[in-house]
mmJSON file of the N, C-alpha and C atoms, coordinates in Angstrom:
{"data_MODEL":{"atom_site":{
"group_PDB":["ATOM","ATOM","ATOM","ATOM","ATOM","ATOM","ATOM","ATOM","ATOM","ATOM","ATOM","ATOM","ATOM","ATOM","ATOM","ATOM","ATOM","ATOM","ATOM","ATOM","ATOM","ATOM","ATOM","ATOM","ATOM","ATOM","ATOM","ATOM","ATOM","ATOM","ATOM","ATOM","ATOM","ATOM","ATOM","ATOM","ATOM","ATOM","ATOM","ATOM","ATOM","ATOM","ATOM","ATOM","ATOM","ATOM","ATOM","ATOM","ATOM","ATOM","ATOM","ATOM","ATOM","ATOM","ATOM","ATOM","ATOM","ATOM","ATOM","ATOM","ATOM","ATOM","ATOM","ATOM","ATOM","ATOM","ATOM","ATOM","ATOM","ATOM","ATOM","ATOM","ATOM","ATOM","ATOM","ATOM","ATOM","ATOM","ATOM","ATOM","ATOM","ATOM","ATOM","ATOM","ATOM","ATOM","ATOM","ATOM","ATOM","ATOM","ATOM","ATOM","ATOM","ATOM","ATOM","ATOM","ATOM","ATOM","ATOM","ATOM","ATOM","ATOM","ATOM","ATOM","ATOM","ATOM","ATOM","ATOM","ATOM","ATOM","ATOM","ATOM","ATOM","ATOM","ATOM","ATOM","ATOM","ATOM","ATOM","ATOM","ATOM","ATOM","ATOM","ATOM","ATOM","ATOM","ATOM","ATOM","ATOM","ATOM","ATOM","ATOM","ATOM","ATOM","ATOM","ATOM","ATOM","ATOM","ATOM","ATOM","ATOM","ATOM","ATOM","ATOM","ATOM","ATOM","ATOM","ATOM","ATOM","ATOM","ATOM","ATOM","ATOM","ATOM","ATOM","ATOM","ATOM","ATOM","ATOM","ATOM","ATOM","ATOM","ATOM","ATOM","ATOM","ATOM","ATOM","ATOM","ATOM","ATOM","ATOM","ATOM","ATOM","ATOM","ATOM","ATOM","ATOM","ATOM","ATOM","ATOM","ATOM","ATOM","ATOM","ATOM","ATOM","ATOM","ATOM","ATOM","ATOM","ATOM","ATOM","ATOM","ATOM","ATOM","ATOM","ATOM","ATOM","ATOM","ATOM","ATOM","ATOM","ATOM","ATOM","ATOM","ATOM","ATOM","ATOM","ATOM","ATOM","ATOM","ATOM","ATOM","ATOM","ATOM","ATOM","ATOM","ATOM","ATOM","ATOM","ATOM","ATOM","ATOM","ATOM","ATOM","ATOM","ATOM","ATOM","ATOM","ATOM","ATOM","ATOM","ATOM","ATOM","ATOM","ATOM","ATOM","ATOM","ATOM","ATOM","ATOM","ATOM","ATOM","ATOM"],
"id":[1,2,3,4,5,6,7,8,9,10,11,12,13,14,15,16,17,18,19,20,21,22,23,24,25,26,27,28,29,30,31,32,33,34,35,36,37,38,39,40,41,42,43,44,45,46,47,48,49,50,51,52,53,54,55,56,57,58,59,60,61,62,63,64,65,66,67,68,69,70,71,72,73,74,75,76,77,78,79,80,81,82,83,84,85,86,87,88,89,90,91,92,93,94,95,96,97,98,99,100,101,102,103,104,105,106,107,108,109,110,111,112,113,114,115,116,117,118,119,120,121,122,123,124,125,126,127,128,129,130,131,132,133,134,135,136,137,138,139,140,141,142,143,144,145,146,147,148,149,150,151,152,153,154,155,156,157,158,159,160,161,162,163,164,165,166,167,168,169,170,171,172,173,174,175,176,177,178,179,180,181,182,183,184,185,186,187,188,189,190,191,192,193,194,195,196,197,198,199,200,201,202,203,204,205,206,207,208,209,210,211,212,213,214,215,216,217,218,219,220,221,222,223,224,225,226,227,228,229,230,231,232,233,234,235,236,237,238,239,240,241,242,243],
"type_symbol":["N","C","C","N","C","C","N","C","C","N","C","C","N","C","C","N","C","C","N","C","C","N","C","C","N","C","C","N","C","C","N","C","C","N","C","C","N","C","C","N","C","C","N","C","C","N","C","C","N","C","C","N","C","C","N","C","C","N","C","C","N","C","C","N","C","C","N","C","C","N","C","C","N","C","C","N","C","C","N","C","C","N","C","C","N","C","C","N","C","C","N","C","C","N","C","C","N","C","C","N","C","C","N","C","C","N","C","C","N","C","C","N","C","C","N","C","C","N","C","C","N","C","C","N","C","C","N","C","C","N","C","C","N","C","C","N","C","C","N","C","C","N","C","C","N","C","C","N","C","C","N","C","C","N","C","C","N","C","C","N","C","C","N","C","C","N","C","C","N","C","C","N","C","C","N","C","C","N","C","C","N","C","C","N","C","C","N","C","C","N","C","C","N","C","C","N","C","C","N","C","C","N","C","C","N","C","C","N","C","C","N","C","C","N","C","C","N","C","C","N","C","C","N","C","C","N","C","C","N","C","C","N","C","C","N","C","C","N","C","C","N","C","C"],
"label_atom_id":["N","CA","C","N","CA","C","N","CA","C","N","CA","C","N","CA","C","N","CA","C","N","CA","C","N","CA","C","N","CA","C","N","CA","C","N","CA","C","N","CA","C","N","CA","C","N","CA","C","N","CA","C","N","CA","C","N","CA","C","N","CA","C","N","CA","C","N","CA","C","N","CA","C","N","CA","C","N","CA","C","N","CA","C","N","CA","C","N","CA","C","N","CA","C","N","CA","C","N","CA","C","N","CA","C","N","CA","C","N","CA","C","N","CA","C","N","CA","C","N","CA","C","N","CA","C","N","CA","C","N","CA","C","N","CA","C","N","CA","C","N","CA","C","N","CA","C","N","CA","C","N","CA","C","N","CA","C","N","CA","C","N","CA","C","N","CA","C","N","CA","C","N","CA","C","N","CA","C","N","CA","C","N","CA","C","N","CA","C","N","CA","C","N","CA","C","N","CA","C","N","CA","C","N","CA","C","N","CA","C","N","CA","C","N","CA","C","N","CA","C","N","CA","C","N","CA","C","N","CA","C","N","CA","C","N","CA","C","N","CA","C","N","CA","C","N","CA","C","N","CA","C","N","CA","C","N","CA","C","N","CA","C","N","CA","C","N","CA","C","N","CA","C","N","CA","C","N","CA","C","N","CA","C"],
"label_alt_id":[null,null,null,null,null,null,null,null,null,null,null,null,null,null,null,null,null,null,null,null,null,null,null,null,null,null,null,null,null,null,null,null,null,null,null,null,null,null,null,null,null,null,null,null,null,null,null,null,null,null,null,null,null,null,null,null,null,null,null,null,null,null,null,null,null,null,null,null,null,null,null,null,null,null,null,null,null,null,null,null,null,null,null,null,null,null,null,null,null,null,null,null,null,null,null,null,null,null,null,null,null,null,null,null,null,null,null,null,null,null,null,null,null,null,null,null,null,null,null,null,null,null,null,null,null,null,null,null,null,null,null,null,null,null,null,null,null,null,null,null,null,null,null,null,null,null,null,null,null,null,null,null,null,null,null,null,null,null,null,null,null,null,null,null,null,null,null,null,null,null,null,null,null,null,null,null,null,null,null,null,null,null,null,null,null,null,null,null,null,null,null,null,null,null,null,null,null,null,null,null,null,null,null,null,null,null,null,null,null,null,null,null,null,null,null,null,null,null,null,null,null,null,null,null,null,null,null,null,null,null,null,null,null,null,null,null,null,null,null,null,null,null,null],
"label_comp_id":["UNK","UNK","UNK","UNK","UNK","UNK","UNK","UNK","UNK","UNK","UNK","UNK","UNK","UNK","UNK","UNK","UNK","UNK","UNK","UNK","UNK","UNK","UNK","UNK","UNK","UNK","UNK","UNK","UNK","UNK","UNK","UNK","UNK","UNK","UNK","UNK","UNK","UNK","UNK","UNK","UNK","UNK","UNK","UNK","UNK","UNK","UNK","UNK","UNK","UNK","UNK","UNK","UNK","UNK","UNK","UNK","UNK","UNK","UNK","UNK","UNK","UNK","UNK","UNK","UNK","UNK","UNK","UNK","UNK","UNK","UNK","UNK","UNK","UNK","UNK","UNK","UNK","UNK","UNK","UNK","UNK","UNK","UNK","UNK","UNK","UNK","UNK","UNK","UNK","UNK","UNK","UNK","UNK","UNK","UNK","UNK","UNK","UNK","UNK","UNK","UNK","UNK","UNK","UNK","UNK","UNK","UNK","UNK","UNK","UNK","UNK","UNK","UNK","UNK","UNK","UNK","UNK","UNK","UNK","UNK","UNK","UNK","UNK","UNK","UNK","UNK","UNK","UNK","UNK","UNK","UNK","UNK","UNK","UNK","UNK","UNK","UNK","UNK","UNK","UNK","UNK","UNK","UNK","UNK","UNK","UNK","UNK","UNK","UNK","UNK","UNK","UNK","UNK","UNK","UNK","UNK","UNK","UNK","UNK","UNK","UNK","UNK","UNK","UNK","UNK","UNK","UNK","UNK","UNK","UNK","UNK","UNK","UNK","UNK","UNK","UNK","UNK","UNK","UNK","UNK","UNK","UNK","UNK","UNK","UNK","UNK","UNK","UNK","UNK","UNK","UNK","UNK","UNK","UNK","UNK","UNK","UNK","UNK","UNK","UNK","UNK","UNK","UNK","UNK","UNK","UNK","UNK","UNK","UNK","UNK","UNK","UNK","UNK","UNK","UNK","UNK","UNK","UNK","UNK","UNK","UNK","UNK","UNK","UNK","UNK","UNK","UNK","UNK","UNK","UNK","UNK","UNK","UNK","UNK","UNK","UNK","UNK","UNK","UNK","UNK","UNK","UNK","UNK"],
"label_asym_id":["A","A","A","A","A","A","A","A","A","A","A","A","A","A","A","A","A","A","A","A","A","A","A","A","A","A","A","A","A","A","A","A","A","A","A","A","A","A","A","A","A","A","A","A","A","A","A","A","A","A","A","A","A","A","A","A","A","A","A","A","A","A","A","A","A","A","A","A","A","A","A","A","A","A","A","A","A","A","A","A","A","A","A","A","A","A","A","A","A","A","A","A","A","A","A","A","A","A","A","A","A","A","A","A","A","A","A","A","A","A","A","A","A","A","A","A","A","A","A","A","A","A","A","A","A","A","A","A","A","A","A","A","A","A","A","A","A","A","A","A","A","A","A","A","A","A","A","A","A","A","A","A","A","A","A","A","A","A","A","A","A","A","A","A","A","A","A","A","A","A","A","A","A","A","A","A","A","A","A","A","A","A","A","A","A","A","A","A","A","A","A","A","A","A","A","A","A","A","A","A","A","A","A","A","A","A","A","A","A","A","A","A","A","A","A","A","A","A","A","A","A","A","A","A","A","A","A","A","A","A","A","A","A","A","A","A","A","A","A","A","A","A","A"],
"label_entity_id":["1","1","1","1","1","1","1","1","1","1","1","1","1","1","1","1","1","1","1","1","1","1","1","1","1","1","1","1","1","1","1","1","1","1","1","1","1","1","1","1","1","1","1","1","1","1","1","1","1","1","1","1","1","1","1","1","1","1","1","1","1","1","1","1","1","1","1","1","1","1","1","1","1","1","1","1","1","1","1","1","1","1","1","1","1","1","1","1","1","1","1","1","1","1","1","1","1","1","1","1","1","1","1","1","1","1","1","1","1","1","1","1","1","1","1","1","1","1","1","1","1","1","1","1","1","1","1","1","1","1","1","1","1","1","1","1","1","1","1","1","1","1","1","1","1","1","1","1","1","1","1","1","1","1","1","1","1","1","1","1","1","1","1","1","1","1","1","1","1","1","1","1","1","1","1","1","1","1","1","1","1","1","1","1","1","1","1","1","1","1","1","1","1","1","1","1","1","1","1","1","1","1","1","1","1","1","1","1","1","1","1","1","1","1","1","1","1","1","1","1","1","1","1","1","1","1","1","1","1","1","1","1","1","1","1","1","1","1","1","1","1","1","1"],
"label_seq_id":[1,1,1,2,2,2,3,3,3,4,4,4,5,5,5,6,6,6,7,7,7,8,8,8,9,9,9,10,10,10,11,11,11,12,12,12,13,13,13,14,14,14,15,15,15,16,16,16,17,17,17,18,18,18,19,19,19,20,20,20,21,21,21,22,22,22,23,23,23,24,24,24,25,25,25,26,26,26,27,27,27,28,28,28,29,29,29,30,30,30,31,31,31,32,32,32,33,33,33,34,34,34,35,35,35,36,36,36,37,37,37,38,38,38,39,39,39,40,40,40,41,41,41,42,42,42,43,43,43,44,44,44,45,45,45,46,46,46,47,47,47,48,48,48,49,49,49,50,50,50,51,51,51,52,52,52,53,53,53,54,54,54,55,55,55,56,56,56,57,57,57,58,58,58,59,59,59,60,60,60,61,61,61,62,62,62,63,63,63,64,64,64,65,65,65,66,66,66,67,67,67,68,68,68,69,69,69,70,70,70,71,71,71,72,72,72,73,73,73,74,74,74,75,75,75,76,76,76,77,77,77,78,78,78,79,79,79,80,80,80,81,81,81],
"pdbx_PDB_ins_code":[null,null,null,null,null,null,null,null,null,null,null,null,null,null,null,null,null,null,null,null,null,null,null,null,null,null,null,null,null,null,null,null,null,null,null,null,null,null,null,null,null,null,null,null,null,null,null,null,null,null,null,null,null,null,null,null,null,null,null,null,null,null,null,null,null,null,null,null,null,null,null,null,null,null,null,null,null,null,null,null,null,null,null,null,null,null,null,null,null,null,null,null,null,null,null,null,null,null,null,null,null,null,null,null,null,null,null,null,null,null,null,null,null,null,null,null,null,null,null,null,null,null,null,null,null,null,null,null,null,null,null,null,null,null,null,null,null,null,null,null,null,null,null,null,null,null,null,null,null,null,null,null,null,null,null,null,null,null,null,null,null,null,null,null,null,null,null,null,null,null,null,null,null,null,null,null,null,null,null,null,null,null,null,null,null,null,null,null,null,null,null,null,null,null,null,null,null,null,null,null,null,null,null,null,null,null,null,null,null,null,null,null,null,null,null,null,null,null,null,null,null,null,null,null,null,null,null,null,null,null,null,null,null,null,null,null,null,null,null,null,null,null,null],
"Cartn_x":[0.822,0.0,0.865,1.977,2.842,3.402,3.654,4.196,3.204,1.927,0.924,0.823,0.851,0.749,1.992,3.154,4.368,4.246,3.771,3.623,2.643,1.529,0.522,1.089,1.756,2.311,3.357,4.218,5.259,4.679,3.671,3.011,2.355,1.735,1.124,2.178,3.353,4.425,4.949,5.044,5.484,4.45,3.176,2.115,2.201,2.465,2.597,3.815,4.899,6.095,5.786,5.088,4.731,3.867,2.923,2.052,2.858,3.764,4.584,5.511,6.073,6.952,6.169,4.97,4.128,3.764,3.372,2.972,4.135,5.338,6.513,6.988,6.382,6.76,8.048,8.406,9.616,9.351,10.273,10.076,9.953,9.096,8.886,10.168,11.105,12.349,13.188,13.033,13.734,12.948,11.656,10.842,10.76,10.838,10.759,11.932,13.11,14.27,14.101,13.577,13.347,12.291,11.224,10.151,10.596,11.445,11.97,12.844,13.675,14.521,13.66,12.618,11.721,10.991,10.589,9.897,10.835,12.077,13.054,13.316,13.452,13.674,12.47,11.282,10.064,10.03,10.387,10.4,11.403,12.563,13.557,13.032,12.389,11.865,10.771,9.884,8.798,9.358,10.345,10.983,11.655,12.39,13.054,12.034,10.957,9.895,9.293,9.063,8.494,9.467,10.738,11.733,11.826,11.765,11.842,10.587,9.439,8.196,8.231,8.932,8.995,9.911,10.872,11.829,11.168,11.478,10.971,11.671,10.947,11.497,12.152,13.352,14.07,14.698,14.592,15.203,16.477,17.539,18.809,18.819,19.402,19.471,20.391,20.006,20.817,22.115,23.201,24.5,24.807,25.481,25.835,26.835,26.795,27.709,29.142,30.039,31.444,32.198,32.995,33.794,34.954,35.138,36.226,37.422,38.569,39.735,40.184,40.598,41.077,42.567,43.029,44.447,45.071,46.319,46.987,47.227,47.319,47.546,48.85,48.871,50.075,51.148,52.381,53.529,54.266,54.498,55.201,56.647,57.07,58.42,59.276,60.39,61.254,61.951,62.005,62.64,64.03,64.983,66.332,66.349,67.148,67.194,68.302],
"Cartn_y":[-1.197,0.0,1.26,1.248,2.419,2.747,1.708,1.927,2.704,2.366,3.07,4.537,4.789,6.181,6.98,6.329,6.998,7.333,6.382,6.598,7.729,7.746,8.791,10.16,10.243,11.527,12.052,11.16,11.606,11.954,11.235,11.554,12.925,13.226,14.551,15.647,15.371,16.381,16.573,15.482,15.612,16.398,16.131,16.891,18.374,18.668,20.064,20.71,19.952,20.47,20.774,19.878,20.113,21.362,21.521,22.698,23.973,23.94,25.12,25.458,24.446,24.708,25.33,24.814,25.397,26.839,27.068,28.417,29.401,28.911,29.778,30.005,29.315,29.5,28.785,27.749,26.985,26.22,26.309,25.607,24.091,23.441,21.993,21.167,21.614,20.846,20.879,21.913,21.984,21.262,21.495,20.884,19.369,18.862,17.409,16.709,17.312,16.721,16.71,17.812,17.885,16.877,16.776,15.843,14.39,14.116,12.757,12.374,13.312,13.037,12.837,13.635,13.494,12.158,11.734,10.446,9.293,9.376,8.323,8.255,9.413,9.438,8.87,9.15,8.613,7.099,6.567,5.11,4.465,5.1,4.559,4.605,5.687,5.825,4.799,4.59,3.622,2.206,1.913,0.589,0.345,1.324,1.193,1.007,1.754,1.631,0.227,-0.309,-1.653,-2.707,-2.55,-3.509,-3.49,-2.304,-2.201,-2.756,-2.627,-3.189,-4.711,-5.319,-6.769,-7.402,-6.642,-7.2,-7.445,-8.593,-8.808,-7.859,-7.413,-6.48,-7.259,-7.719,-8.478,-7.517,-7.868,-7.056,-7.736,-6.979,-7.508,-7.454,-8.475,-8.423,-7.287,-6.658,-5.548,-6.105,-5.475,-5.917,-5.168,-5.862,-5.177,-4.055,-3.055,-1.933,-2.411,-1.899,-2.274,-1.13,-1.478,-0.456,-0.057,1.233,1.746,1.981,1.351,1.556,3.01,3.517,4.908,4.931,5.981,6.164,6.895,6.538,7.282,8.723,9.587,10.999,11.161,12.082,12.328,12.941,12.449,12.978,13.929,15.162,16.117,15.654,15.854,15.484,16.731,16.686,17.877,18.069,19.301,19.621,20.207,19.867,20.396,21.843,22.639,24.06,24.382],
"Cartn_z":[0.0,0.0,0.0,0.705,0.754,-0.621,-1.414,-2.749,-3.611,-3.518,-4.305,-3.887,-2.589,-2.134,-2.534,-2.53,-2.994,-4.471,-5.249,-6.69,-6.976,-6.262,-6.472,-6.097,-4.968,-4.516,-5.503,-5.973,-6.904,-8.271,-8.696,-9.966,-9.902,-8.772,-8.607,-8.672,-8.122,-8.168,-9.583,-10.349,-11.747,-12.544,-12.301,-12.975,-12.616,-11.346,-10.923,-11.573,-11.703,-12.375,-13.834,-14.51,-15.914,-16.059,-15.156,-15.189,-14.957,-13.998,-13.694,-14.859,-15.5,-16.644,-17.797,-18.057,-19.115,-18.774,-17.518,-17.098,-17.183,-16.968,-17.023,-18.446,-19.397,-20.796,-21.185,-20.448,-20.773,-22.074,-23.022,-24.297,-24.081,-24.863,-24.707,-24.816,-25.656,-25.798,-24.51,-23.712,-22.424,-21.33,-21.3,-20.245,-20.398,-21.628,-21.811,-21.142,-21.176,-20.508,-18.998,-18.457,-17.012,-16.572,-17.344,-16.99,-17.148,-18.126,-18.296,-17.099,-16.639,-15.473,-14.222,-14.088,-12.936,-12.985,-14.169,-14.307,-13.975,-14.417,-14.11,-12.605,-11.975,-10.525,-9.786,-10.288,-9.684,-9.785,-10.947,-11.11,-10.155,-9.983,-9.045,-7.609,-7.248,-5.882,-5.603,-6.565,-6.377,-6.322,-7.156,-7.127,-5.786,-5.297,-4.001,-2.887,-2.944,-1.947,-1.965,-3.159,-3.279,-2.757,-3.06,-2.568,-1.047,-0.479,0.977,1.639,0.975,1.516,1.534,0.565,0.46,1.502,1.993,2.947,4.292,4.901,6.262,7.225,8.192,9.172,10.313,10.087,11.11,12.104,13.338,14.392,14.849,14.858,15.344,16.865,17.493,18.952,19.395,20.455,20.974,21.542,21.172,21.676,22.967,23.899,25.139,24.867,25.706,25.551,25.758,24.94,25.025,25.687,26.7,27.379,26.471,26.299,25.484,26.397,26.068,26.934,26.874,28.008,28.062,27.848,27.239,26.981,28.156,28.516,29.591,29.155,30.122,29.828,29.077,28.133,27.34,28.22,28.05,28.78,27.864,28.323,27.453,27.17,25.957,25.551,25.587,26.349,26.385,25.034,24.57,23.305,23.55,22.69,22.818,22.37,23.054,22.715,21.771],
"occupancy":[1.0,1.0,1.0,1.0,1.0,1.0,1.0,1.0,1.0,1.0,1.0,1.0,1.0,1.0,1.0,1.0,1.0,1.0,1.0,1.0,1.0,1.0,1.0,1.0,1.0,1.0,1.0,1.0,1.0,1.0,1.0,1.0,1.0,1.0,1.0,1.0,1.0,1.0,1.0,1.0,1.0,1.0,1.0,1.0,1.0,1.0,1.0,1.0,1.0,1.0,1.0,1.0,1.0,1.0,1.0,1.0,1.0,1.0,1.0,1.0,1.0,1.0,1.0,1.0,1.0,1.0,1.0,1.0,1.0,1.0,1.0,1.0,1.0,1.0,1.0,1.0,1.0,1.0,1.0,1.0,1.0,1.0,1.0,1.0,1.0,1.0,1.0,1.0,1.0,1.0,1.0,1.0,1.0,1.0,1.0,1.0,1.0,1.0,1.0,1.0,1.0,1.0,1.0,1.0,1.0,1.0,1.0,1.0,1.0,1.0,1.0,1.0,1.0,1.0,1.0,1.0,1.0,1.0,1.0,1.0,1.0,1.0,1.0,1.0,1.0,1.0,1.0,1.0,1.0,1.0,1.0,1.0,1.0,1.0,1.0,1.0,1.0,1.0,1.0,1.0,1.0,1.0,1.0,1.0,1.0,1.0,1.0,1.0,1.0,1.0,1.0,1.0,1.0,1.0,1.0,1.0,1.0,1.0,1.0,1.0,1.0,1.0,1.0,1.0,1.0,1.0,1.0,1.0,1.0,1.0,1.0,1.0,1.0,1.0,1.0,1.0,1.0,1.0,1.0,1.0,1.0,1.0,1.0,1.0,1.0,1.0,1.0,1.0,1.0,1.0,1.0,1.0,1.0,1.0,1.0,1.0,1.0,1.0,1.0,1.0,1.0,1.0,1.0,1.0,1.0,1.0,1.0,1.0,1.0,1.0,1.0,1.0,1.0,1.0,1.0,1.0,1.0,1.0,1.0,1.0,1.0,1.0,1.0,1.0,1.0,1.0,1.0,1.0,1.0,1.0,1.0,1.0,1.0,1.0,1.0,1.0,1.0,1.0,1.0,1.0,1.0,1.0,1.0],
"B_iso_or_equiv":[0.0,0.0,0.0,0.0,0.0,0.0,0.0,0.0,0.0,0.0,0.0,0.0,0.0,0.0,0.0,0.0,0.0,0.0,0.0,0.0,0.0,0.0,0.0,0.0,0.0,0.0,0.0,0.0,0.0,0.0,0.0,0.0,0.0,0.0,0.0,0.0,0.0,0.0,0.0,0.0,0.0,0.0,0.0,0.0,0.0,0.0,0.0,0.0,0.0,0.0,0.0,0.0,0.0,0.0,0.0,0.0,0.0,0.0,0.0,0.0,0.0,0.0,0.0,0.0,0.0,0.0,0.0,0.0,0.0,0.0,0.0,0.0,0.0,0.0,0.0,0.0,0.0,0.0,0.0,0.0,0.0,0.0,0.0,0.0,0.0,0.0,0.0,0.0,0.0,0.0,0.0,0.0,0.0,0.0,0.0,0.0,0.0,0.0,0.0,0.0,0.0,0.0,0.0,0.0,0.0,0.0,0.0,0.0,0.0,0.0,0.0,0.0,0.0,0.0,0.0,0.0,0.0,0.0,0.0,0.0,0.0,0.0,0.0,0.0,0.0,0.0,0.0,0.0,0.0,0.0,0.0,0.0,0.0,0.0,0.0,0.0,0.0,0.0,0.0,0.0,0.0,0.0,0.0,0.0,0.0,0.0,0.0,0.0,0.0,0.0,0.0,0.0,0.0,0.0,0.0,0.0,0.0,0.0,0.0,0.0,0.0,0.0,0.0,0.0,0.0,0.0,0.0,0.0,0.0,0.0,0.0,0.0,0.0,0.0,0.0,0.0,0.0,0.0,0.0,0.0,0.0,0.0,0.0,0.0,0.0,0.0,0.0,0.0,0.0,0.0,0.0,0.0,0.0,0.0,0.0,0.0,0.0,0.0,0.0,0.0,0.0,0.0,0.0,0.0,0.0,0.0,0.0,0.0,0.0,0.0,0.0,0.0,0.0,0.0,0.0,0.0,0.0,0.0,0.0,0.0,0.0,0.0,0.0,0.0,0.0,0.0,0.0,0.0,0.0,0.0,0.0,0.0,0.0,0.0,0.0,0.0,0.0,0.0,0.0,0.0,0.0,0.0,0.0],
"pdbx_formal_charge":[null,null,null,null,null,null,null,null,null,null,null,null,null,null,null,null,null,null,null,null,null,null,null,null,null,null,null,null,null,null,null,null,null,null,null,null,null,null,null,null,null,null,null,null,null,null,null,null,null,null,null,null,null,null,null,null,null,null,null,null,null,null,null,null,null,null,null,null,null,null,null,null,null,null,null,null,null,null,null,null,null,null,null,null,null,null,null,null,null,null,null,null,null,null,null,null,null,null,null,null,null,null,null,null,null,null,null,null,null,null,null,null,null,null,null,null,null,null,null,null,null,null,null,null,null,null,null,null,null,null,null,null,null,null,null,null,null,null,null,null,null,null,null,null,null,null,null,null,null,null,null,null,null,null,null,null,null,null,null,null,null,null,null,null,null,null,null,null,null,null,null,null,null,null,null,null,null,null,null,null,null,null,null,null,null,null,null,null,null,null,null,null,null,null,null,null,null,null,null,null,null,null,null,null,null,null,null,null,null,null,null,null,null,null,null,null,null,null,null,null,null,null,null,null,null,null,null,null,null,null,null,null,null,null,null,null,null,null,null,null,null,null,null],
"auth_seq_id":[1,1,1,2,2,2,3,3,3,4,4,4,5,5,5,6,6,6,7,7,7,8,8,8,9,9,9,10,10,10,11,11,11,12,12,12,13,13,13,14,14,14,15,15,15,16,16,16,17,17,17,18,18,18,19,19,19,20,20,20,21,21,21,22,22,22,23,23,23,24,24,24,25,25,25,26,26,26,27,27,27,28,28,28,29,29,29,30,30,30,31,31,31,32,32,32,33,33,33,34,34,34,35,35,35,36,36,36,37,37,37,38,38,38,39,39,39,40,40,40,41,41,41,42,42,42,43,43,43,44,44,44,45,45,45,46,46,46,47,47,47,48,48,48,49,49,49,50,50,50,51,51,51,52,52,52,53,53,53,54,54,54,55,55,55,56,56,56,57,57,57,58,58,58,59,59,59,60,60,60,61,61,61,62,62,62,63,63,63,64,64,64,65,65,65,66,66,66,67,67,67,68,68,68,69,69,69,70,70,70,71,71,71,72,72,72,73,73,73,74,74,74,75,75,75,76,76,76,77,77,77,78,78,78,79,79,79,80,80,80,81,81,81],
"auth_comp_id":["UNK","UNK","UNK","UNK","UNK","UNK","UNK","UNK","UNK","UNK","UNK","UNK","UNK","UNK","UNK","UNK","UNK","UNK","UNK","UNK","UNK","UNK","UNK","UNK","UNK","UNK","UNK","UNK","UNK","UNK","UNK","UNK","UNK","UNK","UNK","UNK","UNK","UNK","UNK","UNK","UNK","UNK","UNK","UNK","UNK","UNK","UNK","UNK","UNK","UNK","UNK","UNK","UNK","UNK","UNK","UNK","UNK","UNK","UNK","UNK","UNK","UNK","UNK","UNK","UNK","UNK","UNK","UNK","UNK","UNK","UNK","UNK","UNK","UNK","UNK","UNK","UNK","UNK","UNK","UNK","UNK","UNK","UNK","UNK","UNK","UNK","UNK","UNK","UNK","UNK","UNK","UNK","UNK","UNK","UNK","UNK","UNK","UNK","UNK","UNK","UNK","UNK","UNK","UNK","UNK","UNK","UNK","UNK","UNK","UNK","UNK","UNK","UNK","UNK","UNK","UNK","UNK","UNK","UNK","UNK","UNK","UNK","UNK","UNK","UNK","UNK","UNK","UNK","UNK","UNK","UNK","UNK","UNK","UNK","UNK","UNK","UNK","UNK","UNK","UNK","UNK","UNK","UNK","UNK","UNK","UNK","UNK","UNK","UNK","UNK","UNK","UNK","UNK","UNK","UNK","UNK","UNK","UNK","UNK","UNK","UNK","UNK","UNK","UNK","UNK","UNK","UNK","UNK","UNK","UNK","UNK","UNK","UNK","UNK","UNK","UNK","UNK","UNK","UNK","UNK","UNK","UNK","UNK","UNK","UNK","UNK","UNK","UNK","UNK","UNK","UNK","UNK","UNK","UNK","UNK","UNK","UNK","UNK","UNK","UNK","UNK","UNK","UNK","UNK","UNK","UNK","UNK","UNK","UNK","UNK","UNK","UNK","UNK","UNK","UNK","UNK","UNK","UNK","UNK","UNK","UNK","UNK","UNK","UNK","UNK","UNK","UNK","UNK","UNK","UNK","UNK","UNK","UNK","UNK","UNK","UNK","UNK","UNK","UNK","UNK","UNK","UNK","UNK"],
"auth_asym_id":["A","A","A","A","A","A","A","A","A","A","A","A","A","A","A","A","A","A","A","A","A","A","A","A","A","A","A","A","A","A","A","A","A","A","A","A","A","A","A","A","A","A","A","A","A","A","A","A","A","A","A","A","A","A","A","A","A","A","A","A","A","A","A","A","A","A","A","A","A","A","A","A","A","A","A","A","A","A","A","A","A","A","A","A","A","A","A","A","A","A","A","A","A","A","A","A","A","A","A","A","A","A","A","A","A","A","A","A","A","A","A","A","A","A","A","A","A","A","A","A","A","A","A","A","A","A","A","A","A","A","A","A","A","A","A","A","A","A","A","A","A","A","A","A","A","A","A","A","A","A","A","A","A","A","A","A","A","A","A","A","A","A","A","A","A","A","A","A","A","A","A","A","A","A","A","A","A","A","A","A","A","A","A","A","A","A","A","A","A","A","A","A","A","A","A","A","A","A","A","A","A","A","A","A","A","A","A","A","A","A","A","A","A","A","A","A","A","A","A","A","A","A","A","A","A","A","A","A","A","A","A","A","A","A","A","A","A","A","A","A","A","A","A"],
"auth_atom_id":["N","CA","C","N","CA","C","N","CA","C","N","CA","C","N","CA","C","N","CA","C","N","CA","C","N","CA","C","N","CA","C","N","CA","C","N","CA","C","N","CA","C","N","CA","C","N","CA","C","N","CA","C","N","CA","C","N","CA","C","N","CA","C","N","CA","C","N","CA","C","N","CA","C","N","CA","C","N","CA","C","N","CA","C","N","CA","C","N","CA","C","N","CA","C","N","CA","C","N","CA","C","N","CA","C","N","CA","C","N","CA","C","N","CA","C","N","CA","C","N","CA","C","N","CA","C","N","CA","C","N","CA","C","N","CA","C","N","CA","C","N","CA","C","N","CA","C","N","CA","C","N","CA","C","N","CA","C","N","CA","C","N","CA","C","N","CA","C","N","CA","C","N","CA","C","N","CA","C","N","CA","C","N","CA","C","N","CA","C","N","CA","C","N","CA","C","N","CA","C","N","CA","C","N","CA","C","N","CA","C","N","CA","C","N","CA","C","N","CA","C","N","CA","C","N","CA","C","N","CA","C","N","CA","C","N","CA","C","N","CA","C","N","CA","C","N","CA","C","N","CA","C","N","CA","C","N","CA","C","N","CA","C","N","CA","C","N","CA","C","N","CA","C","N","CA","C","N","CA","C","N","CA","C"],
"pdbx_PDB_model_num":[1,1,1,1,1,1,1,1,1,1,1,1,1,1,1,1,1,1,1,1,1,1,1,1,1,1,1,1,1,1,1,1,1,1,1,1,1,1,1,1,1,1,1,1,1,1,1,1,1,1,1,1,1,1,1,1,1,1,1,1,1,1,1,1,1,1,1,1,1,1,1,1,1,1,1,1,1,1,1,1,1,1,1,1,1,1,1,1,1,1,1,1,1,1,1,1,1,1,1,1,1,1,1,1,1,1,1,1,1,1,1,1,1,1,1,1,1,1,1,1,1,1,1,1,1,1,1,1,1,1,1,1,1,1,1,1,1,1,1,1,1,1,1,1,1,1,1,1,1,1,1,1,1,1,1,1,1,1,1,1,1,1,1,1,1,1,1,1,1,1,1,1,1,1,1,1,1,1,1,1,1,1,1,1,1,1,1,1,1,1,1,1,1,1,1,1,1,1,1,1,1,1,1,1,1,1,1,1,1,1,1,1,1,1,1,1,1,1,1,1,1,1,1,1,1,1,1,1,1,1,1,1,1,1,1,1,1,1,1,1,1,1,1]
}}}
C-alpha cells in the first residue's frame, strides 16, 4: 500500500512540475528533458519503496555496551634548545 501512495504523490508532483513549466513559458524541448529526469527518478523511488516493503522487518538483537579503553595521559616530551 505504501508503494501506491508513494507513486501517487510523486506523480502529482510531476504533474505540478509540468504545469509550472508550461505556465513559465519553458520551451517543450527543455521541459521534456526535465520531466523525463523526474519520471526516471520517480520510477527509481517507487521501485526502491516496493523492494523495501517486500523485505521482512528483522530485528537484530541488541548488543551489550562495550567499554572503550582509556588512553593514559600524554607525557610532554622535552625539546632540545
